[in-house]
N, C-alpha and C positions, 0 to 999 in steps of 0.2 A: 550613372556616373560616366562622364565623357573623359577621354584621354586628351592630354595636351597634343597639339599638332606637332610641335617641335620639341626635341629632347636632346640635350648634350650628352653624348656617350663616350666613355673612354675606349680607345682602340689602341693597338700597338703603335707607339710613336706619338701619342697625344690624344686629341679629342676631335670628334666629328659630330655633325648635327644630323639627327635622324628625323625624317618627316613621316609621321604616323599616317597622314592622309594618303600619300602616294607610296608609302612603304619603301623608302629608299633614302640614301644619303643625300644631304643637301648642303652645298657649300664646300669649302676646302678643309683639309686636315690642318689642325692647329696644334703646335707643340705644347703650348700652354693655352688654356681656355681663358680669354679675357674676362675679368670680373663683371664688367657691365653687360657683356653678352650673356654670360651665365645667369646673371640676375634677371635679365629680360626673358630668357628662355624658361626659367623656373617661376617667373611671375606671370605677367599679363600675356607674354608671347605675341605681342603685336607684330604682325607680318611686316609692316612698313618699317618699323624700328629695327627689327632683326635684320632685314635686308640692308638697311643703311649701315648698321654696325658691321655686317659682313663685308660690305664694300670698303668701309674705312680700314678694316684690318687687312683686307686683301691688298689694298694700295700700300700699306706699310711694309708688306713682305717684298715688294718690288725694289 
């Protein structure tokens, strides 16, 4: 049984994305985890799509 590479985890103040492959946090801290990002992480976890979603939500924070 293989583990997913990316997992959304609750941390103080919101959610972060844990990368099982490199064993570290990936991306920014989110106060609320967007539904489409959470769905992708819990589903197919396509690296390209996850990266695009992160860039989109990072741009909205500016």
